[in-house]
PAMAR-880366 format. One record per residue: residue in three letters; x, y, z of N, C-alpha, C in turn. Coordinates in steps of 0.2 Angstrom, whole numbers, plus 5000, padded with zeros to 4 digits. Atoms other than C-alpha are relative to their C-alpha. Layout:
 res n_c1 n_c2 n_c3 ca_c1 ca_c2 ca_c3 c_c1 c_c2 c_c3
 ala    X    Y    Z     X     Y     Z    X    Y    Z
...
***
This chain:
 res n_c1 n_c2 n_c3 ca_c1 ca_c2 ca_c3 c_c1 c_c2 c_c3
 met 4997 4992 4999  4976  4843  4960 4996 5003 5006
 arg 5000 4995 4995  4967  4850  4971 5003 5000 5006
 ile 4996 5000 4995  4976  4843  4986 5007 5002 4997
 ile 4995 4996 5005  4991  4849  4974 5000 5007 5001
 ala 5003 4991 5001  4984  4867  4973 5001 5001 5008
 val 5002 4997 4992  4981  4868  4993 5008 4999 5003
 phe 4993 5004 4999  5000  4858  4995 5003 5008 5001
 leu 4995 4996 5003  5008  4870  4986 4998 5009 5001
 phe 4999 4994 4998  4999  4887  4993 5003 4999 5007
 phe 4998 5000 4994  5004  4882  5010 5009 4998 5000
 leu 4992 5000 4999  5021  4880  5005 5006 5007 4999
 ser 4998 4994 5004  5024  4897  4997 4998 5005 5006
 met 5005 4992 4993  5014  4907  5013 5008 4997 5004
 val 4994 5000 4994  5032  4910  5020 5000 5010 4999
 pro 5002 4993 4999  5029  4930  5026 5006 5004 4998
 phe 4995 4998 5006  5038  4942  5014 5007 5005 5004
 phe 4993 4995 4998  5050  4950  5026 5003 4994 5006
 ala 4997 5008 4992  5054  4931  5038 5005 5002 4997
 gln 4994 4998 5004  5071  4934  5029 5007 4998 5005
 ala 4994 4998 4996  5089  4936  5037 4999 5008 5001
 glu 5000 4993 4999  5088  4953  5033 4993 5005 5000
 gln 5004 4998 4997  5074  4959  5042 5000 5010 5001
 ser 5000 4992 4999  5070  4980  5043 5000 5000 5008
 pro 4999 4998 4992  5076  4986  5062 4994 5002 5006
 thr 5006 4996 4994  5064  4988  5077 5004 5004 5004
 gly 4999 4995 4994  5066  4997  5091 5004 5008 4999
 pro 4997 4994 5001  5076  5014  5091 5003 5001 4993
 asn 4998 4999 5008  5082  5011  5072 4997 4998 4998
 ser 5005 5003 5004  5064  5005  5067 5000 5005 4993
 tyr 4999 4996 5005  5061  5014  5050 4992 5002 5002
 tyr 5007 5000 4996  5043  5015  5058 4999 5006 5003
 leu 5003 4995 4995  5037  5031  5067 4997 4998 5005
 glu 5001 5002 4990  5026  5024  5080 5004 4994 5002
 asp 4995 5003 4992  5040  5014  5086 5003 5002 5003
 leu 4995 4993 5000  5050  5028  5089 4998 5004 5008
 thr 5005 4996 4993  5049  5039  5106 5004 5007 4996
 trp 4998 4990 5005  5051  5060  5099 5005 5001 5002
 pro 4995 5000 5000  5068  5060  5107 5004 4996 4992
 glu 4998 5003 5006  5073  5047  5092 4997 5003 4995
 val 4999 5000 5007  5064  5054  5081 5004 5007 4997
 lys 4997 4991 5000  5071  5070  5083 5009 4999 4999
 ala 4994 5001 5002  5089  5063  5083 5000 4996 4994
 arg 5002 5003 5008  5085  5053  5066 5002 5008 4995
 met 4999 4995 5003  5082  5071  5059 5005 5006 5002
 asp 4994 4998 5000  5096  5079  5066 5005 4997 4998
 lys 4996 4999 5002  5105  5068  5058 4999 4997 4991
 gly 5002 4998 5006  5097  5071  5042 4995 4996 4997
 thr 5006 5001 5001  5081  5062  5040 4996 5004 4999
 his 5005 4994 4999  5070  5074  5034 4996 4997 4994
 thr 5005 5002 5007  5059  5063  5021 4995 4995 5006
 ile 5006 5003 4996  5042  5057  5029 4996 4997 4996
 ile 5004 5000 5007  5032  5047  5019 4991 4998 5005
 ile 5009 5002 4996  5010  5044  5024 5000 4997 4996
 pro 5004 5003 5008  5004  5030  5016 4994 4999 5002
 ser 5006 4998 5001  4987  5028  5015 4996 4993 4998
 gly 5002 5007 5000  4978  5009  5015 4991 5000 4996
 gly 5006 5002 5000  4961  5004  5015 4994 4996 5004
 thr 5003 5006 4999  4948  4995  5023 4992 4998 4998
 glu 5006 5000 5006  4936  4988  5011 5000 4991 4998
 gln 4999 5006 5001  4931  4971  5006 5003 4997 4994
 asn 4994 5002 5003  4941  4957  4998 4997 4995 4997
 gly 5003 5010 5002  4929  4942  4990 5000 4997 5009
 pro 5000 5005 4996  4927  4928  5003 5007 4997 5000
 his 4993 5002 4997  4944  4925  5003 5005 5002 5002
 ile 4995 4996 4993  4955  4939  5009 4996 5004 5002
 val 5002 4997 4990  4954  4950  5025 4999 5006 4997
 ile 5001 4993 4999  4947  4968  5026 5006 5005 5001
 gly 4997 4994 4999  4962  4976  5030 5008 4996 4995
 lys 4993 5004 5007  4974  4968  5014 5003 5008 4996
 his 4998 4996 4999  4978  4985  5010 5005 5004 5003
 asn 4996 4999 4991  4983  4991  5027 5007 4995 5000
 trp 4995 5004 4999  4994  4977  5028 5006 4999 4996
 ile 4995 4998 5004  5002  4980  5010 5004 5007 5002
 val 4995 4991 5002  5007  4998  5011 5003 5001 5006
 his 4995 5002 4996  5013  4995  5030 5006 4997 4999
 thr 4996 5005 5003  5026  4984  5023 5003 5003 4996
 thr 4995 4996 5005  5030  4992  5009 5003 5008 5003
 ser 4996 4996 4997  5031  5009  5018 5006 5000 5004
 gly 4993 5000 4997  5045  5005  5028 5003 4996 4997
 glu 4996 5000 5003  5053  4998  5017 5001 5003 4993
 ile 4997 4996 5006  5052  5009  5006 5006 5007 5003
 ala 4997 4994 4998  5057  5021  5019 5009 4997 5002
 arg 4994 5007 5000  5073  5006  5023 5007 5002 4995
 thr 4999 5000 5006  5077  5008  5006 5004 5009 4999
 leu 4996 4994 4999  5080  5028  5007 5005 5001 5003
 gly 4994 5000 4996  5089  5027  5019 4999 5008 5008
 asn 5000 4992 4995  5085  5046  5026 4991 5002 5001
 ala 5008 4997 4997  5065  5044  5029 4997 4994 5003
 leu 5005 5003 4996  5051  5038  5041 4994 4999 4997
 ala 5011 5002 5004  5034  5030  5035 4996 5000 5007
 ala 5005 4998 4998  5020  5037  5044 4994 4994 5003
 pro 5005 5006 5001  5006  5025  5053 4997 4999 4994
 val 5003 4998 5002  4994  5021  5042 4996 5000 5000
 ile 5009 4999 4999  4977  5028  5035 4997 4995 4998
 ala 5007 5004 5002  4965  5015  5035 4994 5001 4998
 tyr 5009 4998 5001  4949  5025  5033 5003 5003 4993
 val 4998 4996 5005  4948  5031  5015 4996 4999 4997
 pro 5005 4999 5001  4935  5035  5003 4999 4990 4994
 glu 5002 5010 5002  4926  5016  4995 4995 5002 4995
 gly 5008 5000 5004  4910  5024  4986 4995 5003 5007
 his 5007 4996 4996  4894  5032  4992 4998 4994 5007
 ile 5003 5004 4995  4887  5026  5008 4996 4995 5000
 ser 5009 5002 4997  4871  5027  5009 4994 5003 4994
 pro 5001 5008 4999  4862  5020  4998 5007 4998 4999
 pro 4990 5004 4998  4879  5010  4999 4999 4999 4992
 gln 4994 5002 5009  4890  5007  4981 5006 4996 5001
 gly 4995 5004 5001  4902  4996  4975 5002 4997 5008
 his 4998 5003 4995  4912  4991  4990 4996 5001 5007
 met 5008 4996 4992  4899  4999  5004 4997 4993 5000
 met 5005 5004 4999  4887  4985  4998 5001 4994 5004
 phe 4996 5005 4998  4898  4972  5007 5000 4999 5009
 pro 4999 4998 4993  4899  4972  5028 5008 5000 4998
 gly 4996 5001 4998  4914  4978  5035 5006 5004 4997
 thr 4996 4994 5005  4921  4992  5022 4997 5003 5004
 ile 5000 4993 4996  4922  5010  5030 5003 5004 4993
 ser 4997 4995 5004  4922  5024  5017 4999 5006 5003
 leu 5001 4991 4997  4925  5042  5020 5001 5004 4993
 arg 4999 4996 5001  4922  5056  5011 5005 5004 4994
 glu 4991 4996 5003  4935  5063  4997 5002 5005 5005
 asp 4998 4994 4998  4936  5079  5006 5002 5000 5007
 gly 5002 5003 4994  4934  5072  5023 5007 4996 4997
 phe 4994 5003 5002  4949  5061  5018 5007 5005 4997
 ala 4994 4992 5001  4959  5076  5010 5000 5003 5005
 met 4997 4998 4992  4960  5083  5027 5003 4999 5003
 ile 4997 5001 4998  4966  5071  5033 5008 4997 4997
 leu 4993 4997 5004  4980  5072  5022 5002 5002 5003
 glu 4998 4996 5001  4983  5086  5023 5004 5004 5007
 asp 4996 5000 4994  4985  5088  5041 5005 4997 5002
 ala 4996 5004 4999  4995  5075  5043 5006 5005 4995
 ala 4994 4995 5003  5007  5085  5029 5000 5006 5005
 arg 4998 4994 4994  5004  5102  5041 5003 4997 5004
 ser 4995 5000 4994  5013  5093  5055 5004 4998 4999
 phe 4995 5002 5003  5025  5084  5047 5005 5006 4996
 lys 4995 4994 5001  5031  5104  5041 5001 5001 5005
 gln 4995 4994 4995  5030  5111  5056 5004 4997 5003
 his 4994 5005 4997  5041  5096  5064 5005 5001 4997
 gly 4997 5000 5003  5054  5100  5051 5002 4997 4993
 phe 5000 5006 5005  5052  5086  5037 5001 5003 4993
 lys 4998 5000 5006  5058  5090  5021 4995 4999 4992
 tyr 5002 5004 5006  5051  5080  5009 4992 4994 5002
 ile 5007 5005 4995  5032  5073  5016 4997 4995 4992
 cys 5000 5004 5003  5028  5059  5004 4991 4994 5000
 phe 5008 5001 5001  5008  5054  4999 5003 4991 4995
 ile 4998 5008 5004  5008  5033  4994 4995 4998 5003
 gly 5004 5001 5000  4992  5026  4992 5001 4993 4997
 asp 4997 5009 5006  4991  5005  4989 4994 5002 5000
 his 5007 4998 5002  4971  5009  4983 4998 5008 4997
 gly 4999 4997 5003  4965  5018  4971 4994 5005 5000
 gly 5007 4995 5000  4950  5027  4977 5004 5006 5007
 asn 4997 4995 4997  4966  5036  4986 5003 5007 4997
 gln 4996 4999 5002  4975  5042  4974 5000 5007 4995
 ala 4999 4992 5002  4967  5059  4967 4999 5004 5004
 ala 4998 4995 4992  4965  5067  4984 5009 5000 5003
 gln 4991 4999 5000  4985  5064  4985 5002 5004 4996
 gly 4998 4995 5005  4987  5074  4970 4997 5005 5002
 ala 5000 4994 4998  4975  5087  4975 5003 5004 5008
 val 4997 4998 4993  4982  5090  4994 5007 5002 4996
 ala 4994 4998 5003  4998  5089  4984 5003 5006 4998
 asp 4999 4993 5005  4995  5103  4971 4997 5006 5004
 lys 5004 4993 4995  4987  5114  4985 5007 5002 5003
 leu 4993 5001 4991  5003  5113  4999 5005 5002 4995
 asn 4993 4996 5004  5016  5115  4986 4999 5006 4997
 lys 4999 4992 5003  5008  5130  4977 5001 5004 5008
 glu 5002 4999 4994  5004  5135  4996 5009 5003 5005
 trp 4994 5000 4997  5023  5131  5004 5004 5003 4995
 gln 4996 4998 5004  5032  5138  4988 5004 5005 5004
 gly 4994 4997 4996  5050  5144  4992 5001 4999 5007
 gln 5000 5000 4994  5047  5137  5009 5005 4994 5003
 gly 4997 5008 5000  5057  5120  5007 4999 4996 5002
 val 5004 5006 4996  5046  5108  5009 4995 5000 4994
 thr 5001 5002 5007  5039  5097  4995 4998 4994 5003
 val 5005 5006 4998  5025  5087  4996 4997 4995 4991
 ile 4999 5005 5006  5026  5073  4983 4994 4996 5000
 asn 5007 5003 5001  5011  5063  4979 5004 4992 4995
 val 4997 5003 5001  5021  5048  4975 4996 4994 4995
 ser 5006 5005 5001  5009  5039  4962 5005 4993 4993
 asp 4995 5007 5003  5023  5026  4953 4998 4995 5004
 tyr 4999 5004 4994  5022  5016  4969 4991 4996 4996
 tyr 5006 5000 5001  5002  5014  4963 4999 4997 4992
 ala 5000 5002 5005  5001  5016  4944 5004 5000 4994
 ala 4994 5000 5003  5019  5015  4936 5006 4997 5004
 asn 4995 5003 4996  5027  5001  4944 5004 4994 4995
 gly 4997 5004 5005  5028  4988  4930 4999 4996 5003
 ser 5005 5005 4997  5017  4975  4940 4997 4996 4993
 glu 5001 5003 5005  5008  4970  4927 5005 4998 4991
 asp 4995 5002 5005  5021  4971  4912 5003 4991 5003
 trp 4997 5007 4998  5029  4957  4924 4997 4996 4998
 val 5005 5007 5002  5014  4947  4923 5001 4995 4993
 lys 5000 5005 5007  5013  4945  4905 5007 4997 4997
 ala 4992 5004 5004  5033  4942  4904 5002 4993 5003
 lys 4999 5005 4999  5031  4928  4915 4996 4993 4998
 lys 5005 5005 5004  5018  4920  4903 4997 4994 5008
 leu 5005 5003 4996  5007  4915  4917 4994 4997 5002
 gly 5007 5000 5002  4991  4915  4908 4993 5004 5004
 val 5005 4997 4994  4983  4925  4920 4997 5007 4997
 glu 5003 4996 5006  4970  4937  4912 4997 5005 5007
 asn 5002 4996 4993  4968  4952  4923 5001 5000 5005
 ala 4998 5004 4993  4980  4949  4936 4999 5007 5003
 ser 5001 4994 4998  4976  4967  4942 4993 5001 5003
 ala 5009 4998 4998  4958  4964  4945 4999 4999 5007
 his 5003 4999 4993  4949  4967  4964 5001 4992 5002
 ala 5000 5006 4993  4955  4953  4976 5001 4994 4993
 gly 4999 5004 5003  4963  4944  4961 5006 4999 5000
 phe 4991 5006 5003  4981  4935  4954 5005 5008 5007
 met 4996 4998 4995  4989  4950  4962 4998 5002 5007
 asp 5002 4997 4991  4980  4957  4978 4999 4992 5005
 ala 4998 5005 4997  4981  4938  4984 5006 4999 5004
 ala 4993 5000 4999  5001  4935  4980 5002 5006 5004
 glu 4999 4997 4996  5003  4949  4989 5000 5001 5007
 val 5001 5001 4995  4996  4946  5004 5000 4995 4999
 met 4994 5007 4996  5004  4929  5005 5004 5001 5003
 ala 4994 4999 4993  5018  4938  5007 5001 5001 5006
 ile 4998 4997 4994  5016  4945  5020 4998 5001 5008
 asn 5006 5002 4995  5000  4939  5030 4999 4994 4997
 pro 5003 5006 5002  4997  4921  5026 4993 4999 5003
 lys 5010 5005 4997  4982  4919  5038 4995 5005 4995
 gly 5005 4995 5005  4975  4935  5026 4998 4997 4994
 val 5002 5004 5009  4970  4923  5012 4999 4992 5003
 arg 5005 5006 5000  4957  4909  5013 4998 4996 4993
 pro 5000 5000 5006  4963  4896  5002 4994 4997 4996
 ala 5007 5005 5005  4948  4884  4999 4997 5006 5000
 leu 5004 4996 5003  4939  4899  4993 5003 5002 4996
 ile 4996 4999 5007  4951  4902  4980 4997 4997 4994
 lys 5004 5001 5008  4942  4903  4962 5002 5005 4997
 his 5001 4993 5007  4940  4912  4946 4996 5003 5000
 tyr 5006 4998 4996  4928  4925  4951 5002 5005 4992
 thr 5001 4997 5006  4922  4933  4933 4997 5007 5004
 gln 5002 4993 4999  4914  4951  4931 4991 4997 5003
 lys 5005 5003 5000  4898  4941  4934 4999 4999 5008
 asp 4998 4998 4992  4903  4938  4952 4997 5006 5006
 phe 4999 4993 4996  4905  4954  4959 4995 5002 5004
 pro 5005 4998 4996  4890  4958  4966 4996 4995 5004
 val 5002 5004 4991  4888  4943  4977 5007 4999 5004
 asn 4992 5000 4999  4907  4939  4979 5004 5007 5001
 gly 4996 4995 4998  4915  4957  4979 5006 4997 4996
 ala 4994 5003 5003  4929  4950  4968 4996 4998 4993
 lys 5004 5000 5007  4930  4949  4948 5009 4997 4997
 gly 4995 5001 5003  4948  4940  4946 5002 4993 5002
 asp 5000 5008 4998  4956  4923  4946 5009 4999 5006
 pro 4994 4999 4996  4970  4922  4960 5000 4990 5003
 ser 4997 5008 4997  4972  4902  4959 5008 4999 5000
 gly 4992 5001 5000  4990  4903  4952 5004 5004 5005
 ala 4995 4995 4999  4995  4917  4964 5005 4997 5008
 thr 4997 5001 4991  5009  4915  4978 5005 5002 5003
 ala 4998 4992 4997  5019  4923  4992 5006 5000 4993
 ala 4990 4999 5003  5038  4921  4981 4995 5006 4993
 tyr 5002 4995 5002  5026  4931  4967 4999 5005 5002
 gly 5003 4994 4996  5018  4943  4978 5006 5004 5002
 lys 4995 4994 4999  5037  4946  4985 5002 5007 4995
 thr 4999 4996 5006  5040  4950  4968 4996 5008 4998
 leu 5002 4996 5002  5027  4962  4964 4998 5005 5006
 leu 5000 4998 4995  5029  4970  4982 5005 5005 5000
 gln 4995 4995 4999  5047  4975  4979 4998 5004 4991
 leu 5001 4996 5008  5042  4982  4961 4997 5005 5001
 lys 5004 4993 4996  5030  4994  4972 5007 5005 5002
 ile 4994 4998 4995  5046  4997  4984 5005 5004 4994
 asp 4993 4995 5005  5058  5003  4969 4997 5004 4997
 ala 5001 4994 5002  5047  5012  4960 4997 5006 5004
 ala 5001 4993 4996  5041  5025  4973 5007 5002 5003
 ala 4992 4999 4998  5059  5025  4980 5003 5006 4995
 ala 4995 4995 5005  5065  5030  4963 4996 5005 4998
 gln 5004 4992 5002  5051  5043  4961 5003 5004 5005
 ile 5000 4995 4994  5055  5050  4978 5008 5002 5002
 arg 4991 4998 5000  5075  5049  4976 5000 5005 4992
 lys 5000 4995 5005  5069  5059  4958 4999 5007 5000
 ala 5004 4993 4999  5059  5073  4967 5006 5005 5002
 glu 4996 4997 4996  5073  5075  4981 5004 5002 4995
 ala 4993 4999 5004  5087  5077  4968 4997 5007 4997
 lys 5000 4993 5003  5078  5093  4961 5000 5006 5005
***
């Protein structure tokens, strides 16, 4: 059974967008960092007025998922959200975010490799990035965080800037549905996969999403059911044993769709 499980794992490891309909690259890319400044200006002149500021996180994810999990995921989803909207670009991922108290270490900081910022430090990064894009003429500035620790600062900074910029034609959107209301847990339950706590740290959802976009980011030999008691030792507390790239692709698409819908609703106002 172990051999069969490993075989199925590798069979499922198809990169999320390694298909015919890949996101464009070069001057047609939806990633800001792929463009020259004249290309950015030309896109804005043609109606690209929405910028996505994605944030991930650099944290331990158990012995079986790489530290860059959130960054890989949100880089992929932010580009696809921009492509779905058609009038947007995705900024570079903010990889350093709040991960818990540094000294003495708590939570993810108990494990080597995690990088944590203070809440106010992360908020300042978000704020200055938003101010930069306002200066350049973007009208909708969207915060999207793939990590739970990012959500509070995103909301606070969005509220602060919206009050300051009221009447100036610029809206900052905390795209909270991407993380908190994307329907992924309901989808897992509806599939009747028998997965308990699918959204647990380094569990089913995390493993599936990484498998879909960065197969080498998962160590199949170390996948097992991790319990709450395992967390202080292994840094994981979920069951990723049933995860596949196919499931991950669906879970990622749910995030993309939820974010795009929330941004479109805000733009319509």
